[in-house]
VEXVO-234908 format. One line per field, with one value per residue (C-alpha): x, y, z; residue number from 1; residue in three letters. Coordinates in pm, whole numbers, plus 32768, in hexadecimal, padded with zeros to 4 digits. Layout:
N
u: (X|...) $
v: (Y|...) $
w: (Z|...) $
num: (NUM|...) $
residuo: (ALA|...) $
This chain:
505
u: (7F99|7E56|7E7D|7E34|7DFF|7F48|8027|8082|8103|820A|8343|82FC|8350|8221|822C|814B|8238|835F|82B6|8234|8393|8436|8332|8348|84C3|84BB|83BF|849B|85C3|852B|84B3|8605|86A4|85B4|8629|8794|8781|86CE|8795|88BD|88C6|890E|87D6|8698|8693|8537|8530|84C8|8362|8320|8399|82DC|819A|81D9|820E|80D4|8008|8060|8030|7EDC|7E85|7D44|7C9C|7CD6|7E46|7ED0|7FC5|8123|8174|8070|8102|8261|81F5|8140|8293|836C|833E|8324|8428|8509|853F|8555|8663|87CE|8889|89AE|8A65|8A6A|8BE6|8B79|8ADD|8BF7|8B5C|8B71|8BFD|8AF7|8B96|8B15|8AA5|8B4E|8A64|8AC1|8A66|8910|88E6|8931|8825|872B|87A7|87B3|864D|85CC|865F|860E|86FF|871A|888B|8828|881C|888D|8758|86DC|8820|88B7|89A6|89A8|8A46|8B6B|8B9F|8B98|8C9A|8D78|8D62|8DCB|8EF5|8F4D|8F3B|9010|912B|9113|9128|9247|918E|91DF|9101|9087|8FE2|8E63|8D64|8BFE|8B4F|8A9A|89BC|8AD3|8BC0|8ABD|8A6C|8BDA|8C69|8B5C|8BB5|8D24|8CEF|8BE1|8CE5|8DFA|8D19|8CB7|8E14|8E9E|8D8C|8DE1|8F52|8F35|8E3F|8DDB|8C94|8B8A|8AD9|89F4|895F|89A2|8991|8A86|8B78|8B77|8CA7|8C33|8C2E|8DB0|8DC0|8E58|8E68|8F80|8F64|8FC7|8F00|8EBF|8E49|8CF1|8BC5|8B5C|8C71|8BAA|8A67|8AE4|8B4F|89F3|894A|8A3C|89D1|8B10|8A9B|8B49|8C10|8CC5|8D71|8EB4|8F27|9099|9111|9164|9290|929E|9245|911B|91C3|91AE|92C6|93B3|9433|92E1|9268|938E|933A|91D7|921E|9305|91E4|90EA|91BE|91F5|9081|9044|8F71|8F7D|8FBC|8F6E|8F6B|902C|8F84|9051|8FB1|902E|8F8A|8EDF|8D8A|8E0A|8F7A|8FA9|90BD|9158|91CC|9333|92B7|9405|9462|92FF|9307|9445|93B9|9275|9342|9421|92E4|9235|910B|902A|908C|8F78|8FB4|8E9B|8EFD|8D99|8E34|8F9F|8F76|8F36|90BE|90E6|90C8|919C|92D4|9370|92ED|92D2|93E8|9308|925B|93A0|932D|91C9|921C|927B|9107|9042|8F12|8EE2|8DBF|8DAF|8C92|8C74|8B75|8C95|8DCA|8D6E|8C48|8B35|89CC|8951|8968|8A9B|8BA0|8C81|8CEB|8E30|8EDC|903B|8FCA|8E90|8E61|8DE4|8CA0|8C3D|8BC6|8AB1|8A4E|8901|883F|86D2|8643|8592|869D|8809|87F9|8939|8913|894F|8A86|8AFF|8A9A|8B77|8A4D|8AA0|8992|8A2B|893D|8A4F|8B30|8A36|8962|885B|8776|86E4|87FC|881E|88FF|89CD|8B07|8A8D|8AB1|8C02|8C5A|8BC5|8C7F|8DDA|8DB1|8D2A|8E07|8F3B|9025|9117|9006|8F6B|90BE|90DA|8F8E|8FD6|9136|9090|8FBB|90E8|91A3|9073|9060|91BD|91A2|9064|90FA|922B|914C|906E|918A|9227|90E5|90F4|8F93|8F9C|902C|907A|908E|9135|9223|92AA|915F|91B8|9083|8FA2|8EFB|8F47|8EE1|8EDA|8E12|8DED|8EA5|8EBD|8FB2|8EC5|8DCB|8C88|8B1C|8AD0|8B9F|8C89|8BB8|8A85|8B31|8BA6|8A70|89A5|8A9D|8A6D|88E4|88E8|89B9|88C4|877A|8802|8863|89CE|8A73|8A49|8B50|8B51|8B7F|8C1D|8CA4|8E02|8E54|8D06|8D3C|8C70|8D34|8CD9|8D3A|8D74|8D51|8DED|8D83|8D0E|8E33|8D7F|8D9A|8EBE|8F77|8E96|8D67|8E26|8E81|8D1E|8CA5|8DAD|8D46|8BE6|8C37|8D0D|8BDD|8AE2|8BBB|8BEA|8A66|8A1E|8B1A|8AB4|894D|8980|8868|8801|8869|879F|86C1|86D0|85E3|85B7|85B3) $
v: (0B51|0C1D|0D7A|0E9E|100A|1043|0F70|108A|1165|106C|0FCF|0E5C|0D14|0D2B|0DB8|0EF0|0F53|0F42|1009|1115|113C|1160|1260|1331|1337|1392|14B0|1546|1530|15DA|16F4|172F|1714|182E|1902|18CC|1903|1A49|1AD6|1BC5|1C5A|1BCF|1C5C|1CED|1E25|1E17|1EB1|1DE9|1E6F|1E1A|1CBA|1C89|1D06|1C0C|1AF9|1B3D|1B27|19C2|1958|18C1|1755|16B0|155A|14DC|14C7|155C|14D1|14ED|15B1|16BA|16E9|170D|1806|18C6|18D1|1930|1AB5|1ABD|19BE|1956|1A9F|1B56|1A71|1AC1|1A11|19A1|18F0|1A3F|1AB0|1BFF|1B70|1BAA|1C1A|1AFA|19AB|1917|1844|17EF|167A|1572|14B9|136A|13F2|146B|12FC|1291|1362|12BB|1165|11C3|1256|1114|100A|10D7|1028|1082|106A|1023|0EA7|0DA6|0D0A|0E63|0E9D|0D5A|0D9E|0F16|0ECF|0E30|0F30|104B|0F88|0F62|10DC|1111|1024|10E1|123B|11AB|1169|12B5|1355|1272|11C6|106F|0F42|0FA8|10D0|10F4|11C5|1202|12DF|1403|1516|1616|16DB|1742|15DF|1576|168D|164E|14DA|151D|160B|1519|13FC|14E7|1551|13E9|1360|1470|1437|12D4|12F3|1416|139D|123D|12E7|1253|137B|12A6|1208|130F|145A|157F|1563|1663|1719|1738|18B2|189F|17EA|18BE|1897|194F|19C7|1AE9|1C2E|1BD2|1A73|1A07|1A76|1901|18EA|19CC|194B|17EC|1867|18F7|17A7|16E1|179A|1855|199E|1A8D|1B03|19AC|1A30|1AEB|1B8E|1BB3|1CED|1CAC|1D3B|1E18|1CE5|1C87|1B5C|1B05|1BB2|1AB8|1BCB|1C3C|1ACA|1A82|1BAC|1B48|19E4|1A7C|1B65|1A43|1964|1A7B|1AB4|194B|192C|17D7|17F7|16A0|16EB|17B2|17ED|1841|18E5|1863|1948|1A6C|1ADC|1C39|1C21|1AAD|1AC1|1979|1983|18E8|1782|16CF|17CD|17D1|1651|1662|1760|168F|1568|162B|16AE|1565|1612|1568|15EE|1623|16A7|1759|16FF|1730|180D|17C0|164D|165C|1679|1509|14D8|160D|15CF|1712|1778|162C|168A|17A0|167E|1607|15BA|1568|13F5|1453|14CA|1407|1459|150B|15AB|158A|1619|1582|1678|1780|1729|15BE|1645|157C|15D6|1641|15A9|14D4|14D6|13F5|13E9|1331|12C1|1244|1140|1079|1027|11A1|1157|1095|11E7|11FC|1099|102A|0EF4|0EC6|0D5A|0DA7|0E49|0DF2|0CF3|0C82|0B3E|0BBD|0C52|0B0A|0A67|0B59|0BFA|0D63|0E65|0FBF|107B|101B|1129|124D|1341|1307|11D3|11F1|1259|1266|1190|12BD|11E8|1175|12D9|12F4|119A|11CA|131A|129D|1161|122F|135F|12BD|1339|13E2|14B8|1507|1596|165B|16F7|1760|17EC|18B4|195E|19B2|1A3E|1B04|1B9C|1BFC|1C9D|1D55|1DED|1E52|1EFF|1FBC|2021|20E5|21AF|230C|2303|21B7|2139|1FC9|1F3B|1DF9|1E30|1CC7|1BE5|1AAC|19F5|1A91|1BB5|1D24|1E3A|1F9D|20DB|21F3|2320|2452|2561|2685|26F8|262F|2695|2552|247B|2379|2272|22E4|22F2|218C|2113|21B9|2133|1FC3|1FEC|2095|1F7E|1E84|1F32|1F7A|1E23|1E7B|1DAD|1D10|1D70|1D8C|1E9A|1E72|1F40|1F77|204A|20EB|213F|20AD|1FFA|1F2C|1DBC|1CC8|1B69|1AB4|1949|1923|188F|1906|1A74|1B2F|1C73|1CFC|1CCF|1D7B|1EA6|1ED2|1ED7|1FD7|20B7|2098|2103|2220|2296|2272|2329|2447|2460|2451|255D|2642|2625|262A|2523|24B6|235C|2247|22F8|21B1|2172|201C|1FF0) $
w: (157F|157E|1506|15E2|15A9|164F|155D|147D|1587|1613|155F|1583|14E3|13EF|1291|12F6|1414|133A|1225|130B|1395|1242|11D5|1319|1308|118B|11CE|12EF|1226|10FB|11DD|1280|1113|10A2|11CC|11A2|100B|103F|1174|1126|1286|13D5|1465|13B6|149C|152D|169E|17CC|17F0|1682|169E|17E2|1737|161C|16FF|17CB|168B|1650|17C8|178C|179B|1728|1776|1613|159A|1460|1350|13BB|1274|12CB|1430|139D|12A2|13BB|1478|1357|13A1|151E|1579|145D|13B0|14FC|1585|159C|148B|154D|1423|136A|1353|13EA|1517|1607|1757|185C|18A6|17C6|16B2|155C|1570|149B|13B8|1451|15AD|1515|1489|15E9|167E|1598|1604|176F|1753|169F|177D|18AE|1999|1B0C|1B83|1CEB|1CF1|1C03|1BBB|1B37|1A5F|1A24|18F9|194A|1A91|1A01|18F3|19F9|1ABD|1991|1942|1AB8|1A7D|194B|1A00|1B1C|1A37|199C|1AEE|1B5F|1C75|1CE1|1D09|1E78|1DDB|1D78|1CD9|1C64|1B62|1BEB|1B68|1B78|1C45|1D57|1DA8|1D95|1E73|1F73|1F7B|1F9B|20D1|2164|2161|21E1|2303|235D|233A|241C|2526|2521|2540|2645|2730|26B2|267D|2569|24D9|240D|2536|264C|2590|25BF|26D6|27F4|2771|2616|263E|2631|24D6|23BA|2243|218E|202A|1F4B|1F40|1DD3|1E1D|1D94|1E63|1EA7|1FAA|2097|201C|206A|21C1|2213|21A0|226F|23B4|23D3|234B|2264|2399|237C|2228|224A|210A|20AA|1FDE|1E75|1DB3|1C7E|1BAE|1C99|1D27|1E8F|1F4E|2006|20FC|2159|217C|226E|233B|234D|23B4|24D2|2543|253E|2617|2708|2729|2762|2620|256F|23EF|234B|21DC|20DF|1F99|1E63|1D32|1BDC|1AFB|1BA1|1AF9|1A82|1A4F|1A27|1B28|1BAA|1D1F|1D4A|1D77|1DC8|1ED4|1F65|1F7A|204D|212F|2155|21B9|22A4|2360|2339|226F|216D|2019|1F31|1DD4|1D20|1BAB|1B13|1A27|1A05|1A11|1893|1878|18C0|1763|16EC|1622|168C|17D7|1891|197A|1A17|1ADE|1B83|1CEB|1C8F|1CE1|1E4E|1E8B|1F85|1EA4|1D53|1CAF|1B23|1A2D|18D6|186E|1859|179C|1753|1674|1709|1729|187B|1973|1994|1A97|1B8C|1CF0|1D26|1E70|1E98|1F98|1F53|20CA|20FC|203A|2185|2208|210D|20F8|2170|2145|20EB|20DB|1F95|1EE0|1F4F|205C|2120|207F|1F30|1F98|2037|1EE5|1E1E|1D7D|1D21|1D96|1D3D|1E33|1F2E|1EA3|1E62|1F2C|1E11|1DEE|1CA3|1BBC|1A37|1968|1900|18DD|1786|16FD|174C|16D8|1586|155E|15A8|14E0|13B3|13BE|1458|1559|146A|13BB|1512|1581|143E|1488|15E1|157D|146D|1557|1636|1525|14B6|1612|161C|14B7|1509|164A|1580|1470|1556|1630|14F6|14C9|1573|15E5|169A|17E1|1804|1972|191E|180B|1810|184B|1913|187E|1782|1813|17BF|18B1|1818|1806|171F|17A9|16D4|171C|16ED|17EA|1821|183F|18FF|19E0|1964|1A1B|196F|181E|1828|18BB|178E|16A5|1707|16FF|15BE|1527|15AA|154E|13E9|13BD|135C|1467|15C0|16B8|1829|191B|1A77|1B9D|1BFE|1D28|1D07|1B9C|1A7B|1970|183A|1819|16F3|1759|162A|1653|14DB|1400|12D1|133E|127E|12AC|1197|1278|1396|12C1|124E|13AD|140F|12F3|1358|14BE|143D|135E|1479|1568|146E|1448|15B3|1600|14DD|152F|16A3|16EB|183B|189F|1841|1738|1653|1535|149A|131C) $
num: (1|2|3|4|5|6|7|8|9|10|11|12|13|14|15|16|17|18|19|20|21|22|23|24|25|26|27|28|29|30|31|32|33|34|35|36|37|38|39|40|41|42|43|44|45|46|47|48|49|50|51|52|53|54|55|56|57|58|59|60|61|62|63|64|65|66|67|68|69|70|71|72|73|74|75|76|77|78|79|80|81|82|83|84|85|86|87|88|89|90|91|92|93|94|95|96|97|98|99|100|101|102|103|104|105|106|107|108|109|110|111|112|113|114|115|116|117|118|119|120|121|122|123|124|125|126|127|128|129|130|131|132|133|134|135|136|137|138|139|140|141|142|143|144|145|146|147|148|149|150|151|152|153|154|155|156|157|158|159|160|161|162|163|164|165|166|167|168|169|170|171|172|173|174|175|176|177|178|179|180|181|182|183|184|185|186|187|188|189|190|191|192|193|194|195|196|197|198|199|200|201|202|203|204|205|206|207|208|209|210|211|212|213|214|215|216|217|218|219|220|221|222|223|224|225|226|227|228|229|230|231|232|233|234|235|236|237|238|239|240|241|242|243|244|245|246|247|248|249|250|251|252|253|254|255|256|257|258|259|260|261|262|263|264|265|266|267|268|269|270|271|272|273|274|275|276|277|278|279|280|281|282|283|284|285|286|287|288|289|290|291|292|293|294|295|296|297|298|299|300|301|302|303|304|305|306|307|308|309|310|311|312|313|314|315|316|317|318|319|320|321|322|323|324|325|326|327|328|329|330|331|332|333|334|335|336|337|338|339|340|341|342|343|344|345|346|347|348|349|350|351|352|353|354|355|356|357|358|359|360|361|362|363|364|365|366|367|368|369|370|371|372|373|374|375|376|377|378|379|380|381|382|383|384|385|386|387|388|389|390|391|392|393|394|395|396|397|398|399|400|401|402|403|404|405|406|407|408|409|410|411|412|413|414|415|416|417|418|419|420|421|422|423|424|425|426|427|428|429|430|431|432|433|434|435|436|437|438|439|440|441|442|443|444|445|446|447|448|449|450|451|452|453|454|455|456|457|458|459|460|461|462|463|464|465|466|467|468|469|470|471|472|473|474|475|476|477|478|479|480|481|482|483|484|485|486|487|488|489|490|491|492|493|494|495|496|497|498|499|500|501|502|503|504|505) $
residuo: (MET|LYS|LYS|THR|ALA|PHE|ASP|SER|PHE|PHE|LEU|HIS|GLU|GLY|LYS|GLU|GLY|VAL|ALA|SER|PHE|ASN|GLU|ALA|VAL|GLN|LYS|ALA|SER|LEU|GLN|LEU|GLN|LYS|ILE|TYR|GLU|ASN|THR|ASP|ARG|PRO|PHE|ILE|GLY|ASN|GLU|PRO|ALA|ASP|ILE|ASP|LYS|GLU|ILE|ARG|GLU|VAL|MET|ASN|PHE|GLU|LYS|GLU|GLY|ARG|LYS|LEU|GLU|GLU|VAL|LEU|ASP|GLU|LEU|GLU|GLU|PRO|VAL|LEU|ARG|ASN|SER|LEU|HIS|ILE|SER|HIS|PRO|LYS|SER|MET|ALA|HIS|LEU|HIS|CYS|PRO|PRO|LEU|ILE|PRO|GLY|ILE|VAL|GLY|GLU|LEU|ILE|ILE|GLY|THR|LEU|ASN|GLN|SER|MET|ASP|SER|TRP|ASP|GLN|SER|THR|ALA|ALA|THR|TYR|LEU|GLU|GLU|GLY|MET|ILE|GLU|TRP|LEU|LYS|ARG|GLN|ILE|GLY|TYR|ASP|ASN|SER|SER|GLU|GLY|VAL|PHE|THR|SER|GLY|GLY|THR|GLN|SER|ASN|TYR|MET|GLY|LEU|LEU|LEU|ALA|ARG|ASP|ASN|PHE|CYS|HIS|ARG|GLN|TRP|GLY|HIS|ASP|VAL|GLN|LYS|MET|GLY|LEU|PRO|GLN|ASN|PHE|GLN|ARG|LEU|ARG|ILE|ILE|CYS|SER|GLU|ASP|ALA|HIS|PHE|THR|VAL|LYS|LYS|SER|ALA|SER|GLN|LEU|GLY|LEU|GLY|GLU|GLN|ALA|VAL|VAL|THR|VAL|LYS|THR|ASP|GLU|HIS|HIS|ARG|MET|CYS|LEU|HIS|ASP|LEU|LYS|ALA|ILE|LEU|ALA|ARG|LEU|ASP|LYS|ALA|GLY|SER|LEU|PRO|PHE|ALA|LEU|VAL|ALA|THR|CYS|GLY|THR|THR|ASP|PHE|GLY|SER|ILE|ASP|PRO|LEU|MET|LYS|LEU|ALA|SER|ILE|ALA|GLU|GLN|HIS|ASP|LEU|TRP|PHE|HIS|VAL|ASP|ALA|ALA|PHE|GLY|GLY|GLY|LEU|LEU|LEU|SER|HIS|SER|HIS|ARG|ASP|LYS|LEU|ASP|GLY|LEU|GLN|LYS|ALA|ASP|SER|ILE|THR|ILE|ASP|PHE|HIS|LYS|LEU|PHE|TYR|GLN|PRO|ILE|SER|CYS|GLY|ALA|PHE|MET|VAL|LYS|ASN|ARG|GLU|TYR|PHE|ARG|PHE|ILE|SER|HIS|HIS|ALA|ASP|TYR|LEU|ASN|PRO|VAL|GLU|ASP|GLU|GLU|ALA|GLY|ILE|VAL|ASN|LEU|VAL|ASN|LYS|SER|THR|SER|THR|THR|ARG|ARG|PHE|ASP|ALA|LEU|LYS|LEU|TYR|LEU|SER|ILE|LYS|THR|VAL|GLY|THR|ASP|LEU|PHE|GLY|GLN|MET|ILE|ASP|HIS|THR|MET|THR|LEU|ALA|LYS|ASP|ALA|ALA|SER|TYR|ILE|ASN|LYS|LEU|THR|GLN|PHE|GLU|VAL|MET|ASN|LYS|SER|PRO|GLU|LEU|ASN|THR|VAL|ILE|PHE|ARG|TYR|ARG|PRO|SER|ASP|GLY|LEU|GLY|ILE|SER|LEU|ASN|ASP|LEU|ASN|ARG|ASP|ILE|GLN|GLN|ARG|LEU|LEU|TYR|GLU|GLY|LYS|GLY|VAL|ILE|ALA|LYS|THR|THR|VAL|SER|GLU|GLU|THR|PHE|LEU|LYS|LEU|THR|LEU|LEU|ASN|PRO|ARG|THR|THR|MET|ASN|ASP|ILE|CYS|GLU|ILE|ILE|ASP|GLU|ILE|ASP|ALA|LEU|ALA|THR|GLN|LEU|LEU|GLU|ARG|ARG|LEU|GLU|PRO|CYS|MET|ILE|GLN|SER|ASN) $
C-alpha cells in the first residue's frame, strides 16, 4: 500500500501505524505518571479565573501541526496539574469515583476500536459482550429471562428512558393511544409522576422533556431518614384520585444524592402494584450494593421494579460515563424502537440480527460494557464487594467520630450508604453566619489543596459533605480533614474574615 502523509496519525495494519500508536500511548502514560508521582494534594488550588486564563493561552491552532510530545508538555500546567485528582484519598466531594485501572485500560481499547453500539455491523463482537453483561446484571438484580437492559451514559438518560416507557405504556393501556405516532393524548395534562422530595432532579427534568411539564411531578414528604414517607404517599394517591388526576409512575430512590437514603423498595413495589403504577427505581448510586457482602439486603424489592437505573461510574469504580437501564419486561422497549433501512431494517430483526439501537434513545453509543467486564474479571466479585463494604464502614466510623466532637453537628449519624452530612457549629458566638462559615471552610480546603469535600443545603442551611467512594481512603485521612476544618474555622472566627475572601497558594 502506498504511503501517505496521514499514515502516522492512525492506528492501522502497517508497521508505521502500530509504532505511532505505541509511541503516543507511551508518551501520554509518562506524562500522567509524572503528574501522579509529583502530586500530594487532590487539587493544586488555583482559582477559576487563573485556570481560565491558562487555558485561553493554549487555545491557538496553526496550519502546521506539532509533535504530540510538545502538545502534551504544553497541556501539563493548564490542564493536567489544574485538574481535580479524583483518585486522591482526600478527594471526597461528589459521586465521582476513582476509576479502576482495568476500566482505564478498557477506555483505551474502546477508543481504539471505536465501535458504535447501534447496529451489529458496526459493533459485531461488542454487541454480544454488552448483551452478556446485561445478562450478568439481570442475575444480580434477580430479574427473570423476560427482562432486558442496555448500557447508557448514566442516570439522566436511564431515568428519562424509564419515565418515557412508563408514559407510553400508560397511554397505550389507558386509551389505546400510540404516543410515538400520534403525540401526546388530549388528557395528558392529567398525567402525574410521583417521587419523594429528595428524588434526583432528573425526574422533573424528564417530565419537562417528555412534554408533561414539571407540574406533572408530585413530591412525597420524606421521613427523618430522608426516605419516602408511606403515609404521605397514600394520602397523595387518595387526593390525586379524588381530583381526577392520572398517576402513572412511582419513582423510588435507592441512594439519594446527599444522604444516600434508600426508599422502602418492597413496600413501594406493593403500593405500585395495588394502584397499577409503573415502578421505577433510581439506583444510580445504591445499585453498587449488588456486589456488597454486608449490605445487599438493602436492595430487597429492586427485583420488583418495572425499570431500574444503575450507574457504574459511582460505586462500580468505572471511568465516566458508564451506566445501565433495565426493564422487567423486554416488550416495553417497543415504545422506543424505530427502524431505519440503512441501520436496523425490519429484515435484520426477522433474521435474528441484533441491533442494540432498538433498546436505546441514543443512536451512536460507546462500548462501555467492556470497562465493566474487564474490571469485574480482573478484580473479582469478592474483592469488589470488600471495596464497597469498606467505604460503607468508613462512612459509619467517620460519622461516629465527627459526632463526638463538640464543635461539629452531624445530620446522618448512621449513614445508609457512604455519605456523611455535617457542619462546623461552635458553641460560642459567631462574627459571620453559620452558612457563610461552612461555605468558606469548604472553599478554603479546596483552594489550599488540603481536601476536596462538598457543600450542600439542608432545610436552607449550608452543610458540608463527605462522599466516601474511594476504598483507599482511611480514617486517618478523615481525621486530618476534620483537623483542617477545625483549624480553618478557628482562623476565620478569629480574624472575622468576610466570606469567600480566598487566596490561592
